[in-house]
N, C-alpha and C positions, 0 to 999 in steps of 0.2 A: 509588420503585422502584430497586433496585441496578442498576448497569450490567451488561450482558450479558457484556462483555469488558473487563477492566481489566489494565493493565500497570504494575508498580511497580518502580522502580530496576533496570530490565533492563540487564544488562551482558554484551556478547558480545565476546570477544577472539579474535584469531588469533595463534597461537604459531608464528612463522616463524623462518627462519634469520637474518633481519635484526633480530629482536627481536619484542616483543609489539605488535601492531597493535590498538588499542582501537576496534573498529568501532562499537560502541554503548557509551556511557560512563555510562549511568544515566538512563533515560528513563521517564516516567510519562504515561499517558493512559488514557482509558476511553471506551467506546462503548455507548450505550443501544440497546435494541431499536428498529428502524425508523429509526435515525439514521445519518448519514454523517460520518465524521471524515476529513479530508484531511491526509495527511502530505506536506509540501512541502519541497523543498530541491534543491540542485545534485546532479548525478551524483556518486556516491561518498560522499555524506554519511551513509549508513547506512539509507536508507529501505527498500530491498529486503531488507537483512539483518534489519531489524526484523520484516518479514513472515515470513522463513524461521525466525527465532527463535520466533515465535508457534507455528509448525507443527512446531517441533523438527526442522528440516531444514537446520541450519547445516552446511555442508560442512567437512571437515577441511582444515587444522588448526585450524579455528574451534571455539569452545566457549562455551556460556553459563556464565559464572562466578558470576553473582549475579542475584537478582531474583525476581519473582513474576509469573506470568501466570494470572489467574483467569478461567475461563470457566464460566458457569452455576454458580458457587460452588466449583469444583474448581481446584486449582493444577496447570496442565498440565505444569509442570516436575518434578512429583513423582508422576505417575501412571505405571503400567507401560507399556512400549512397545506391547504388544498393545492396550491400551485406547486409546492415542494413535492407533494405526492406524485404529481404528474411528471416532475423531473426525475425523481428517484426511480431507478429501474427502467427508465425510458431514455433520457438523455445522459444520465450518469448511472452506470451499473457497477456492481461489485461482485467479484469472485471471492467468496469467503474461504477461510483457512481449511476447514475440514468438510468435505463434501457430504459425508454421512450425516452431519448435523444440519447442513444446508437443505437437504432434501427430506421431504416428509415420507416416513417409511410406509405409510398406509395408502399412499396414492401412487398410481402408475406414472411412469416417466412422462408419457405423452400428456397426461392431465396437468402435470406440474409446469411443463414448458408452455402448454396451451393456455394456462391461466394468465401468464404474463401477456400473451398476445391478445387474449380476450379483454383484459383490463385496460391495457394501454393502446391497443390498436382496434378494439371493437370487433374482432373477428368472430364469426359464428363457430360453433364447436367443431364442425367438420373441416372448415377452412383452417382453424387453429391446429388441428391434428395433422393436416397436410403440411403446414408450415413447420411443425415440430419435426416431422420426418426429414424435411429438407435441411433443417438446422443440424440434426444429428449427422446427416451426410457431410455437411460442411466441416464439422469438428472431427470427422474421421471415424465415426462409430460404424462398424459393419452391421449389415442386416437391420437398418433403422426401422423398417416396417414392423419387425418383431420386437425390437427393443422398446418402442414407445408403449407397448402393452405390458412391459415388465416392471417390477418394483425395484427400488434402489438396492436392496440386499442381494438381488440376482446379478448385479454388475460388479466387476472388479473395481479396485480403487481408482485406477487410471480412467476407466470408463465413466465412473461417477464424476470425476473431475471434469471430463469432457462434457457431461450433461450440464454441470453447473456453468461451464463456460457458454454452452449453447443457450441456457436461460439468460445469462447476462447479456448476450449479444442479440437476443431475440428481437429487440426493438431498434437495432442499429444505433447504439449509443455513440455520443460524441466523445465521452470520457469513460474509460474502463479503469476501475480500481481493482487490482489483483493482489489480495492479501495472502502472502505465502502460498501461491498457487500450486507449489510442488511439495508441500509438507506431507510426510508419511508415504511418499512414493519412492520406488527404487530409482536408481540413477538413470537407467534406460528410459523409463516412463517420464521422469523429470525432463529429460532432453526433448522428448516428443511433445510434451505439453508446452514447453517454452517455445519450441519451433512453431507449434500451432498458433500460439498467441502472436508471435512475430508475423506470421503469414497473414493472419486475420487483420492485424493492425495495418499492414501495408495495403491490403485490399480495401479496407474501409476508411483509412486515414484517421483512425482514432488517436486521441491523446491517452497515454497510459501512465497511471501511477502504480509502480511495482513496489510492493512492500515485502522486504525479504531480509534475511541475515546471511544469505549465501552470496559471498563475493564473487564466486565463479559464475553464477547466474547473472550478476550485475555486469560483469565484464563482457558477456556475450549479448546482453539484451538492452542495456540502457544507453541513453544519450547523455544524460546528466545524472549526478549522484548527490544526494543530501545525506550526510552522516549524522545520525541522531543519537543523543544520550541524555538521560534525565529530563526529558521533555523539551530539549533544546536542539537546534541544528548546530553542529560543531564546524562542519565544513560543507561547502556547496560548490560544485564545479563540474565541467564536462568530465565524462568518465575517464578519458585518457589522461587528463590532468591529475585526477585523484590517484590513479595507479602509478603514474610516473613521478609526480612531485607532491606527495602529501605533506601538509604543513602542520596540522594540529596533532598533538601527541596521541589523541584518541584514534584518529584515522591511521596514524603510523602503527599504533598498537594492533588495530584490527588487521591491517595488511601484514603485520609481522607474524600473525597467527597462521597465515596460509602456508601449508607445507609445500616445499619446492623439491622437485625431482633432483636427486644427486646432492642435496644440501643437508649436511648433518648438523643437528642442533643439540646442545646439551640440555636445554629446557625450553619450555614454551614461555613466551612473554606474557605476563599477567596484564589484563586489560579491563577497563570499565570500573564499575562500582562494586566489584567483587561479590556479585550475587545479591546485592541489596535491591529491594524494590523502592519505588518512589515513596511508598508509605513508610518505609523504614528510615528514610533520610531525615536528619534533623532539619528544622526550618532553615532555608537558605543554603543547605548543603547539597553537593552534587559531586560528580567526578571532577569537575573543574577545580574544586578545593585542593585536590592533590596535584594539580598541574603546576609546572614551573612558570615563571614570568616569560613572556607577557600574556599567558593564557589564563592565569588564576584571577579570581575576583579581587577587587580592590575596595576596601572600606564597605563591603557588603554589596557592591555593584558588580553585576555580571558583565564581562566584556561584550562589546557589540560585534556583529558580523561585519568584517571589513574586507574590502576588495583589495587583494594583494597582487593580482594581475587580472587581465581582461577576463571577466566571467568567473573568476575564482575568489570565493568568499570564505574567510576563516574567522571563527570567534576568538578575537584577540584584541589587545590594546595596540595602538599604533606604535 
């Protein structure tokens, strides 16, 4: 069975007064129906920009300059904008990082969920309100008949995140993009939100792109993992492979930062590009420049992703 969503050689650049910032420098991955791919990396490595590129929502002065994004057989980069609007929020939905900025503070919860149903499903206002109440029930919000009449500021952070998930699932999408869905939530609520997403995915058979930097969440939720740094995927493999046999130095560094019960360490292992953003990197520079052979660039050329075992790809020379 072909993947439901596949990305090939995706490149997204920002054309700024300081020069060209290569936010995404050529990435490849795919997600099958009912499966979860976790996109993992530091802040600023290009994870969220990958999600915005899939939805064709890259803000100016950014632009997708090359690549292919295939969804259900169609290349999303070459369909008319009107058709893309029908797909966006309907067949491919996104849960954004911060629910308070995703929800309009001056509209009631029911009106905001109902708008999605009216635009994409053509429901009348009364029917959209009924469907909104049912969606709030599905995401575990108590007293949904009362909550639909409340404003975002009247809800807790966990409840607001559930509302955002309800909006994303309103049209029964085939692909859900969850961008840091547990940011700013306490540990108990994080677990509840991830359990909710897993339950809804199993019920609906969605493909999920989970964007996160939390390796604990990845271990519990993902089928495959793509480790990202400086706009590139460094390692791509089933989740059990990445945790048991990481190959790339960056992946090893990330896993080395995880605290382990009963294990005493003298110091934390430094990892990544040491806080530099893509805009700060000199042309052609990245974390790869500090890697040993066979992971470092040669004569200005970046190593390709190579299959080192079945389904396990690493950015390295042979």
